[in-house]
N, C-alpha and C positions, 0 to 999 in steps of 0.2 A: 703466411699461415694466418687464418682468421683468429682473432683474439677472443677467447672464451672466458678468461679469468682476469679479474681486476682487484687491486687492493682498495681498502677504504679510502686511502689518501688520494688515489688517482682517478676514481670514478666520478660520474656526474649524478648527484642525488636526485636530480629532476627527472631522470630517465627511469621511472618505475617499471615501464614495460620491459626493459632489459634487465634491471637489477632486482625487481620485486620490491614490495613495500618494506619488508624487513631490512633488506640490503640497503635500500635508499635511506632508511632512517639511520643505519650504522654509518653510512658514508657522511650524511649530513652532520650527525653528532660529532664524528671525528673531526670534520672540517670546521666545526664551530668551536673546537677546542675543549669539548667535554671529555672526561676520562672514559674512553671506550677500549675494551680489550682489542688488541690488533687482530686483523684477520683479512680475508679476501672473499670475493663472490664469484661463483660459477654461474654464468648468466642463463637466462631463459632460452637463449639461442642454443646453448649447450644441451639443454633439456630436449629441445626439438631435434637436435642432431642425434641424441641418444635414441629417440623413438623412430627416427627416419627409416631404418631398414624394414620395420614391420608396421609402419604407420597405417597402411590400408586395412590390414587385418584388425588392428586395434580399433580403428574408427568403426568398422562393421560391428564389432562386439559392443562397443560403446553405444552404437545405435540401437542394438537389441535391449540394452539396459535402460535406455531412455523410454522405451515403451512399457516399462514396468511389467515384465513377464511374470508368470507363476514362479513360486519359490524354487521349485526343482530346476526350472530353466535358468533362473537367475544364478543359482549356485554353480551350475555347469559353466555358464558364461564367465563368471568370476574366476573359476578355476582355469579356464582356457586363457583368460586375460593375464592372470598372474604367471602362467607357464610361459607365455610369449615374452612378457616383460623380463622374467628371470633369465630367459635365454639371451637377452641382449647384454652387451658389454660396453663399457665406456670407450668411445673412440680414442685411438692412440694420441691424437693431437690434443684432446682435452686433458687426458691423464698426464701427459708430459708437462702441460702448463700448471696443473695442480701440484705436481711434484716440485716444479720450479718455485711456485709461490710458497709452498711449505718450507723450502730451504730459506726463503727470505724471512719467513715467520720465525724460523730458528735463530737467524741472525738478530732480529729485532728483540726477541725475548731472552736470548742467551741460553735457551734450552734446546734439547735435541729430541726429535720425534722418535720414540722407541728406545731412547737411551735409558739403561737400567739405573744410572746414577742420578741423572738430572733430566727427567722426562718432560717433554712438551705434551700437554693434553689439549684437545680441542673439542668444541661442540660442532655438530653438523646440523644446520637448521634450514627448514624450508622457508620459502618466501615468494608468494605470487604477487602480481601487480596490484591486486586488491586483497583486502583482508579476508581470509577464510578461516576464522577461528576454530581450532580443533579439527580441521579437516585434513591437514597434512602432518608430516612427522618431523621429529627432532630427536637427535641422539646426543647425550651429554657424556663427558669424561672419556671420550674416545682416545685410545692410545694406551689404555691400561691393560696389563697382562700380569702373569704371575711374577715377572721380574720387575716391571716398571712400578708396580704397586709398592714394592719395597723401596724403590728410588723415591717415590712420592712421599713415603713416610719419613725417609731420611731428609729429603729436601725441606719438608715442612716441620719436622720434629714432632709429628703427630700421627702415630700409627693408627689410632682410632679413625681419624679423618680419612686416611688413605684407604682403609678397608671399607669404610662407609661409601666412599666414591666408587670403589670397585664393585661392590654389590649392586649399587644403583646402575652402573654401566652394564653389568651382565644382564640385569632385568630388562633394561631399556633396549639393549642390543638384541636380546633374545626375542622380545616382543615385536619390535619395529623392523629390524633387519632380517631376522630369521623366521618371522611370522609364527612364533610359538605362542600358544594360548597364555595370556597374561595371568590367568587364574592360577596356573601352576606355580608361578613365582610368588604371587601375593599370598597364596595358601601356605607355602613353605615359610614365608617371612612371618606370618601371623603365628605359626606353630613355634617358631624360634622365640618370638616375643613372649609367648605364654610360658615356654620352657624357662626363660630367664626372669619371668615374673614382672614384666614391664608393660606399660601401656603405650608410651610414645617412642617413636623411633630413636631420638637422641639418647634415650636411657638404656638402649641395648649395649651390653658390654662388648669389649673388643673380641672376646672369645665367640660371642654370638655373631658378630659380623663375619669373622673368619669362617664360622660354620655356614653362614648364609652364602658366602662366596662358593664354598665347595658344593653345597646343595644346588645352587643355581647352575654351576658348571655341569653337574650331573644331569639336570633337566635338559640342558642344551645337548649333551652327548646322546641322551636317549631320543631326543626329538630330531636332531640334525647330524648326529654322528660325531660332533666335536665342536669346540669353540676355537675360532682362529686367534692364535696368540700373536700373529704378525700384525703390528699396528697399521702397516700400509695396506694390507688386505682388509682390515677393519674399515679403513677410510674409504677404499674403493666400494666395498659393499654398502656402506652407509650412504654414500652419494647416490648409488643406484636405488637404494631404498627410498630416499627422498624424492628422486625422480618418479619412482613407481607410485608413490602416494598421490601424485597428481591424477593418476588414473584409478584410484581406489573408488569403489562404489559410493562411499559417503561423499567424497569430493565431487564426483560426477553429479550426484543428485543435488548437492548444495549449489553447484553452478547453475543447474536448471532452475531451482527455486529462486535463486537470487538474480537470475537473468545475466549471469556472467558469461558473455559470449567471447569467442576468440579475439575479436577486435579490442576487447577490454583486457583480457588476460588469456594467453594461449599456452602457458606452461609455467613451471615454478623455477625459480633460481635456487641455488644452494649457498648458504652462508657458512663458511668455515671460520670459527672464531676461537681465539685463545681462551681456555677455560679460566674463569675466576670462581672461587669457591665460597658459596654462602654457607656451607656446612663445615667450615674450617674451625669453628669454635663459637662461643657465646658472644664474641665481638664480630660475628659474621651473620649473614642471613640474606634473604631474598624478599623482594616486595614489588608491589604494583601501586602506582600512584596516578591520580588524575589532577590536572592543573586547576580544575574547579569541581565542585560537587556535581556529579552527573545526574543526580536525582532532583536537586533543587536549583542548580545553577549558581549557588552561592560561591563567591570568589574566595575560595580557600582550598588548600590541598586536601584531597580526599583519597584514602587508600588504606593499604595494610602492609605490615612487615612481619615476617616470620623468622625468628633467629634460628641458627643451626639448621638451615634448610636450603634446598636447591631446586632449581627448575620449576616443575609444576606443583611443588608442595603447597603453595599458597592457594591456587585454584582447586587443587585436589581435596582440600579440606581435611587433611590428615591430622592437623592440630589447629587450635584456635589461635589466629595471629593477633598481634597487637595493632590497634588502629594507628593512623599516622600521627595523631596527637600524642599518643604514648611514645612513639618513635622520637618525636621532637623532644620530649622530656628526657628520654634515656640517652639520646645521641644528638644534643643540640647543635654541635658543629656540623655533623653530617646532614641534619635536617636543613640547615641554612644553605649548604652546598646543593642539596637536592632541590630546594625551593628555587634558588637562582637558576639552576639548569633547566628545570621544568618550565619556569616562566619565560626563559629565553626561547625554548622550543615553541611555546605557545605563541610568542610574538612573531617568530620567524615563519611559522606555519599558518599563522592567522586562524587558529582554531584551538579548541580545547584538546589537550593532549592526554593520551593514555601511555604511561611510561613504565617500562620494566627496568628494575635496577637490582644490583647485588652489592652487598657489603662484604669484603674479604679482609679480615683482620683490621677492621677500622678504616678501610679505604673504600670509597664509593665508586662504583662503575655503572655507567649507563649502557643498557643492553638493547633497548628498542623503544621507539616512540611511534605513535600513530594517532590519527584523529579519533577522538573518543566517541563511543556510542552513548547516546544520552536519552533521557525521557524528553517528550515533546516540551514539557514545561521548562526543563533546563536548557534545551536547545534554543528556545525563543528568548529566554532571559539572558543567556550568555551572548547571543548574537547582538542584542541591543546594548548590553553592558560593554562588550568589547568595542562596539562602535563609539560609544560615549567616551571610552578610555583612550580612543585614538589608535587602537591596535588594527582595526579594520575600518573601511568606509561604510557609509549607509548602504551603498549598493552591494558591497560584499556581505553585509549583514543580511540583506534580503535574499541573497543567493544561498546563504548558509541554512536557511529554514526551508524545509520542503513543504509543499501543500498538505502532505499527510500529517505533518506535525500540527498544522493549524486545525485540521479536522479532529485530531486526537484531543485537542484542548476544548473542543466544542461539544463533545459527546462523552457519556460515561463509557467505560470499557471494563473488560474482565480483569479482576485483580490478578496480577502476574503471580502472586503467592498462592492463589487458589489451586488446589490439586483436583482438577475436574477433567473428565474425559468426554468428548462429544460423542453422541450416539448417531448423529447424522450431520451432513454438510450440504448446504445449498449455495446460492449465489449471495454475496454480501451486498445487498441492494441499497441499504441505507444505514449509515454508521450508527453505532451506539450499542451498548449491551444492557439488556434488561431482563428481569425475572417477572413472571406473572402467572396467574391461574389461566389455564387454556380454556377458551370458549370457541364455539364453532359457528355462531351466527352473529351478525352485527347488532341485531336487536338485543341479544343476550349481553353483548359487550357493553351496550349503553346501560342496560338495567343493572348489571353487576357493578359497573363503574359508579353509578348513582348511589350504590350501597357502600361506596368507599373501597371497593376491591380493585386490585391491580390485575388487569387481564391482558392476555395475549390472544389476539384474534387469529385463529388457524382456519384457512380456507384452501380448497383445492386451487382455486384462482379467484381473483376478486373482480368486481364490476362497479360501475358508478353507484349503484344502489347501496354498496357496502361502506360508503365513505363515512357515514356517521359512526360506524363501528371503528374506523381508523382513529377518529378523534377521541373516542372513548377509551380505546386500548392503549397500552404503553408500548406495544410492538405488534408486528404482523409477521405471520409465517404462512407461506404457501408451498404446495408441492409441485405446482406448475408455474410457468412464467419465467421471463428473462429479466435482464437488468433494465430494460425499458418497458416492461410490462406495466399494466395499470397499477398493481400493488407497489412496484418499485418506484414509479414516478410520483405517485401520491405520497408514499412514505417519505421520500426525500424532500418533497415540497413542504410537508408539514413537520419535518424533523423527527419522525418516528422511526426507531430502529426496525429494520425489516430483513428477513432472510426469505428469498423466493427460490422457486425451482428446486426444492429439496426432494428430489424424485424418489429417494429411498423411503420416504415417509408416506404411508397410506393414510389419507385423511377421509374419515367417514362422517360427513357433515350431519346427515340425518340421525345417525346412531350416536353422534356426539362422542367419538373417540378417534384417536389416531394410533397407528401401529408402526413401529420401526424395529426391524429384526424381531427379537422375542419380546420386546417391550410394548406394553399397551398403556397409553396415557388417556385417561378419561376426563370429561369436562370437570373443571375444578382442580385438577392436578397441576402442580407447579412445574414450569419449564423455564429455561433461560435461553435466549437467543442472542447471538453476537453478530451484529451487522457489520463489524469490522472484518471478520473472517468467514462468515457464513456458517459458523458452527452452531449446533443445537444441542442443548444439554437437558438432562432430566433433573428436576429439582431446582433449588435456588443456588446460584453460584455468585459469590461476592463480586461486586463491581466497585470501580473507583469513579467517583463523580467528576464531571468536567471541571476544569480549573481555568477560569477566565482571569488572566493576569494583566496588569497595566502595561507590561512590556509588549504584549501582543497588540494592544490598541496602538501603542506608539509605533511599532513596526509597520502596522497597516497604514498609519498616517504617512510614514515614509514612502510606502508603496504608492499611495495616492498622489504623492508629489512627483513620482517618476513615470507612472503608467500613462499611456495615451488612450488606451482602450477603456471605454466606459463599462461599468458593471451595474446591471440591474438585476431584479429578482423575478422568478416565476412565482406566482401566487394563485391560490384558490379562494381564500377567504380573508376577511380583515385580520384575523390572527396572524396569517402568514405575512401580511404587509407590515404589521408591527415588528415581527422578528426581522424582516428584511431591513427595515429602517434602522433598527438597533444595531445590525451588523454592517451598516454603512452602504447599503444599496443606493444607487443614484436614481431610483425609480423602479417601477414595475414594468418589466419588458414583456410579460405575458400574464394577463389575468384570465384564468380559465373559468368562465362563468358557469359552465355546466356543473361544477362542483357545488355551486350555490343551490342546486336543486335537491340536495341530499335530504332536506327535511321532508317528512312524509306528506304534509299538505301541499308542498310545492311539487313534489314528484307526482302526486295524483293529478294536479293541474296540468303538468307537462304531458302526462300520458293522455289526458283528454284532448289536449291540443294536437298531439301527434295522431290520435285516432279519429279526430274530427274529419268529416268528409266534405266540408265546405267552409269558406271564410266566415259565413254567418254563424256556423256552429262553433268555430274557433274563438271568435272575438271576445265573448264574455270571459272565457278562461284566460285569454291573453291579457285582458284588462286587469284581472285579479292577480295574475302572476307578475306583471311588470311592477305593480305597486309593492309587492313583497320584495322583489329584487332591488328596487330603488334604494332601500335603506342600506343594503349591503354595499352597493356601489358608493353610496354617500360616505359610509364609514371608511372604506378603502381610500377614497379621494382625500378624506380629512386626515387620515394617518400619513399619507404621502404628500401632504400639502406643499405645493410649490415644485413638486417633482413629477415627471411624466408617468402616466399610468396607461399602458397599452392594454385595451380590453379586446379580447378575441371573442367574436361572435360565435355562437354555438358550433361545435366542430365534430363531436363523435357521431358515429352511425346511430340513427334514431332507434334502431332495434335494441340498443343497450339500455334504453329507458323503459322498455316494455316487458311485461311478463313473458316467460317462455311458453310456447304453445302447449308443451306437454304438461306444464303446471295448470294451465287453464282446462285442459282435457281432464285432468285429475279432479279438479273442482266440479266440472260438469258431471262427471261420473258419480262423485259423492252426492251431489245435489239430487240427481235422478234416483239414486239408490234410496234416498230419503223420501222420494215422491214429490220433491219441490220443483218449482219452475226454474228451468235453466236457460230460458230463451236469451236473456241478456248476456250470459256467459257465452252462449253459442254465437251471438252476434260479435262479441269481443274476439272470439276465436277466429271467426272468418276474417275480421279486419286485421288481426295480428298476422295471420297467414298471408293475407294479401300484401302486407308490408314487408314480409320476409324477403331477404335477398340472398343470392347465391354467394356473393362475396361482399359483405357489408362494408369492409374497410375501403373498398373501391366503389362503393355505391352511393346511396342517398345520404350525404353528409356534407358538412361545411357549407360553402357558398351555394351548393346545389339546393339546399333547403331554402336559402334566401331567394333563389331564383324561382323555385316552385311555390314557395309560400312567403312572398315579400311582406305580408302582414306580420308574420312571425318576427322577421328582422326589424320591422318598423317598431314594434313594441319593445324589443330588446334595446334598440337605440334610444327610444323614448325614456326608458328607465335610466339608462346611462346619462343622458343629457339633462334630464330633470334633476337628477342628483347633483350634477355639476352646477346647474343654474341656482339651485337652492343654496348650495355652499357659497357661491359667489355673493349671494345676497347677505350671507352671514359673515362675510369678510374673509373667507378663505380663498385660496388661489388654486383651484383644481386644474391640472394640466392633462387633458384627455386626448388619447389617441385610439381610434377605433380600427381594429384589424379584421380583415375579411379572410377567412381560412380556405384552404383547399382549391385555390384559384388555378385554373389551367388555361384560361383565355381572358384577355383584357375586356371582352364584352360582358363577361360576368360581373366584373367590377363596375363597369359603366351602368349596367342594369340595376344592381342592388343599390348603388349610390343614388340613382335617379328615382327608384321606386320605394326605397325604404329609408336610407340614411339621411339624405337631404330633406325629404318631407318631415321626418321626425325632428330634425334640427330646426327647420322653419317653424313648425308647430310649437316646439318648446320655447323658442325665442319669442314667438308671438304671445304665448300664454303667460310667460314669466317676465317679459320685458327685459330679459338679460341677453346681451350679445355674447355668444360663445365662440372662442377660437379653437376649433377642433381639427386635429389632423386625421386624415383617413389613409390607411395603408393596407397592405396585404401580407399574409404569410406565404413565403415561397417554399413550397414543400412538394411540388410536382415537377417532373423533369421538363414538361412543356413550359411551365412558368419560367424556369431558368433560361430556356432557349428563346423565349419570346419576351424577355425582360425589356428589350428596347421599346416595345409597345406598352408594356405594363407601367414602366417607370414614368411615362408621360402623364399618367392619370392618378398617381398616388403621391403622398407626402413622405411615406417611409415604406421600407420592406424589411421583413425579418424572416430569416431562414429557419424553418421548422425542420431541423436536421434529422429528427427521429423518422418522420414519414418520408423525407427525401432519401435517406439511406435505404429505407425499405423499398422505395420505388426504384432506385438506381440498381440495387442488387437483385430485385425481385425476390426478396426474402420476406417471409413472415417473421416478424421480430421474435415473438415468443417461441415459435416452433424452432427457428434457427438456433437460438441460444441454448435450447435444451437438447436438440437432436444432433446437430452436426458441427456447429461452430467450434466446440472444444476440440474435436478431431481435426478440423481445419487448422486450428492453431498449433496442435501437436505436429501436424505434417508440414507446417510452414506454408500452407496454401494461403493463409491469411497471416499478416504480421501482428494484428491486434483485432479484438472484437470491434467491428465497425459501428456498433451501437453504443460503444463506450468511448472510443477515440476516433475522430474523424478520418474517413478514408480519403487520404490526400489525392491519390491517383484518380479516383472516380468522383465521389461526392465533392471532395475539396476542389476539384477542377471546375465543377459546375458552379460552386459557390464563388470561386475566384472570378470566373467569367461573368456571372450575373451581377456581382457587386461592382466590378469595374465598369461594365456596360451601363448599369443603372446610373452611376455617377457621371458618366459621359453624356448620357441623354438628359439627365436631370441633376445638375450640380448641387442643388440644395437638398436632394433626397437624403434621408437618414437610413443607414443600413445596420441591422442588428442580427443577432443569432439568438433564438429562444429555445432551441432543442436542448436535450440533455447534455450535448457536447459543450454547451456554454459553461458548464461547471467542471469540465475535464481539463487539467493542466496542459497536457500535450496538445489538445485541440485549441486551447486558448493561444498557445504559442503560434499555431498555424493562422489563427484569425487575426493576430496582430498585424496592423498595417493593411488589412483587407476590409474590415468592417469598423463601424463606429462604436459598437458596444456588444457585449455578450450578456445574456440573462441566465441566471442559475437559480436553483432552488435556494430558499432563504438561508439554510444552514451551510451552503457552499459559497455564499457571497464573500466571506473573508478569504477563502481559498482562491476564489477568482480574482480578488483584488491583488493578492500576492502574486499569483501566476501572471497576471497582466503586467505587473511591474518587472517580474523576472524576464518576461518576453521582451520588454523594452530594453532592458539591460543587455540581454544576450544579443538582440538585434543590433544594438549600438556597437557591441564588441565584434560582432560578425554579421555584417549587413546581408550576407548571402545565406544566413541560417534559415 
C-alpha cells in the first residue's frame, strides 16, 4: 500500500513538494529538537488521490474560472465545482492510515480522541509547497463536542477556557468545513459581547461563552441540519475541507497571479497537530516573530504577542497585541528560548525566518517557520549582513536578492499605507511612482516645469519630437504603445516613471483633457502614475522615496567579482551617461544620437537635411548640425572617460522627424484663408508626401540613409571623432566605437566605411594631428545579418544585437500593435510563454543570437559581441546571454539589476552547467 501519512519524526523536511511548506517546517523544527506539538502529515499525493475520480471535470471548471468569466457564470461554476468536490470522499487507504496515526498520537500524548474524560484535540492545517498566505484553510480545536468540552474543562481545571475553545471551534468548523456565512457567527458573538457589556473577547463571562456555543449550534442546525458530534466525522470532514480549499476560487486566482504552476505546487498537504492552547489563561498566548526586522533589516527579533489568544487572533486584529520587546520584559525566560530557537532556524535555513508560536501555561511551542517576506531595503541589508556573519556565503547572498528588490531601491513607489484605488491600468513600462499636474503637449511640459511645476506628460503615443517633454516631466502616460514603444524605451533610458498602453483612457491632446470611465481630468489636474504596477490614480497619492543603502553597493561589488558578463548602459544624452557611470556601468553599449536632435534648432536643421534634394543643399545644414552635436559627444566621452562608448549612427525612419502631411495641409488651408502666400508650405507638403513610405519601419532608415546619403554619415562621424580628438588633447582617454544600424548585407558596411566613416576619420586626424583608435561595428537586428554573420564578422570589430527590432523581424510582429492587441491573449492561451519583447524568445530569436554570436567568434576571434536591445536589462534574458555574448547593455536605471542578474547567471551556471 502506498504511504500517504508521515509523522514529524520520520519525514524528510527537504521534500516540500510532498509535505508542503508548513509540514516541512514542523518536521524540521521537531528534528532540530525544538518544542513542537506532536502530529503527522497527510501528503500532497493524498490530495491528488482525493481529486482523482473527478479530476477531468474539475480541470475544465478551473479552466473556465481562469478566463475571468462574468459574475453570474463565475458563481455557477463555483457552485458546480463545490458540488463535485463535496461528492468526493477520502479513499479508504488514506483514511485507514490517518486512523492509525491518530492512535499513535494518542499513545504519545496520553490522551484519547473523543474521550469525554481526557480528550485529545487537534488542529487540521493546510500547507502547499509554496506559501499561499490566507488562501487555504485551517481548523482548530477539532474533537470538541458537548461531552468532550466537559472533559477539557476537567482536564485543565478551567471551564472558561474549555467553552472559549468550543465556541471558536464551532465558528471555524461552520465557516470552513460547512461553508456557512461567517457573518452569522460574528454577528451573534458581537451581540453576546454587548449583552454582557464587554469589548474584548477574554472579558466575556463563562455564561456568555456557553450562550455563544448554543447560538452557534443553532446557526449550524438551521444552515446544515445539525452539527456532527462524532470527532472522527469532524476529522474526516475537516481533511476534505482543507483539500477542497486548494480549488477555492481565491486559491486558484492566487496561483495564477503568483505564477504557481503544477511543477512548483500541485496540491496541498494536511497537517494534523496536537492542540496547544494560547487561550488557556493570562500565562498563555499566541504570537508571530521574525528573526530580523522585516522593514529595516536590523538584526533583532521583530513581532507581536497576544495573551489569551489563539490561532488567527494576532493577524485578525481583534485586540492590540504587545510588541516582542514587551514580551521580553514580561516573559524573559520565554523570550530567551524563543530567541535561541528562531536564530537556530535562521542559521539552518540560511534566511530570515517568520515564526509562529504559542505559549500554553508558561510553556513555549513552535508551530511554523518559513522564509520571511521583506521590504527590498531589508532584503538587501540582511543578505549582506548574514554573509558577513558567516551564516551564508557571498554567492548565497547574491541569490537571496531578486532583481526586483534592486529596482525597488532605485525608484520611488506608492506608499503601502496609502488607501488609493486606481482608475485605470496600463503597462508598467518604467518603474517609479510619481504625482504631477497633467499636460498634453511636450512644449507645455517644458514651460510648466520651468515655472517649478511637477508635470506628467499624457499623450496618445509619443514620437522623437516629444523627448524634450520627457525630460521636463516627472512621468509619462500614454493610451497606446507597448513595453518597447518609444515612450517606454525613452522613459526607461532616462529613468522617468511611465505607464503606457492604458487603453481605457481617452486622451484628447488638442482639447487638453483625458477621460476614463466617468472621470474627466483636465490640464493642470493632479494624477499619480505607478510604473511598478501600471496603475493610474486621480489626485496625489503618497509615495516612498528610493533608498540607496551602502549594503546594496557592497552587494553589487560582490556581483562584479563573480559575473563574467560585462554590463554597459544604453544612453541618449550626457545626463544618462552620468547616471550609468554612477550605477557602475562599464561603458555605453548604445548611444542613441537621434535623441540629441530634440532641441528645436537642431530638429529644424535635421528636417532641412532630410528635405534637401541635393548634397549641395544639405551641406550647410550638415555643417551647422555637426558642430552642435559635437559638444554632446564630447560631454558623454568625458563622463565615460576610459570606458567604451558605442555610438549608433542615426537609426529611426526619417519620417519620424518630419511634420505630418495633414498638419501641413491645415497650415496651408489657414494661410490661404487669410489670403497669404502658401507656396513654401505647398512645396514642403509635396516633399513630405514624396518621402512618405508604406512601411517606414522597414523602409528608409539606418544604414540605408548612410548608403543613399553618405555625406550625412560623414558629418555625423566627423562630430563624433572631433569630439574624441579634442578630448585627447585635453588629457582625456575617450574610447570610441561606431555602430552601423539596420545592416542586412556586408556590402552596406563596406560602402559606408569607405564613403563616410574612414574619410571622416582621416580628415579629423589630419586637421587635429591626433591619432585615433576607433572600433567600427554593426548592430545585428535583421534576420539576414544573423544568417550572413560569417561575412559581416570579417569586416567589423564588434557586433551588438538589437533584440527589439530582431524580435519584431523574427515574429513579423509590430511591437506596439502586438503588445496591445493580441499578446495578452496569446499569454493567457499559453501560445506564448512570455512577451517576446520583454524576455528573449529562446527558441527563435535566441537561436539566431546564439548562432550568430558563435559564428562571429569563429570567423573573427577578436570580435566583441554585445546585446543592446531592451532584453539587456531583463534578468531572464541575461541568464540566457550568459556564456554567449561578452556584454549586455541596459537602460541606466537597470544597470544595477543587470550587474546582479549577470552574477546570478554565473552562479547558477556553475551549479548547473546545463542551465
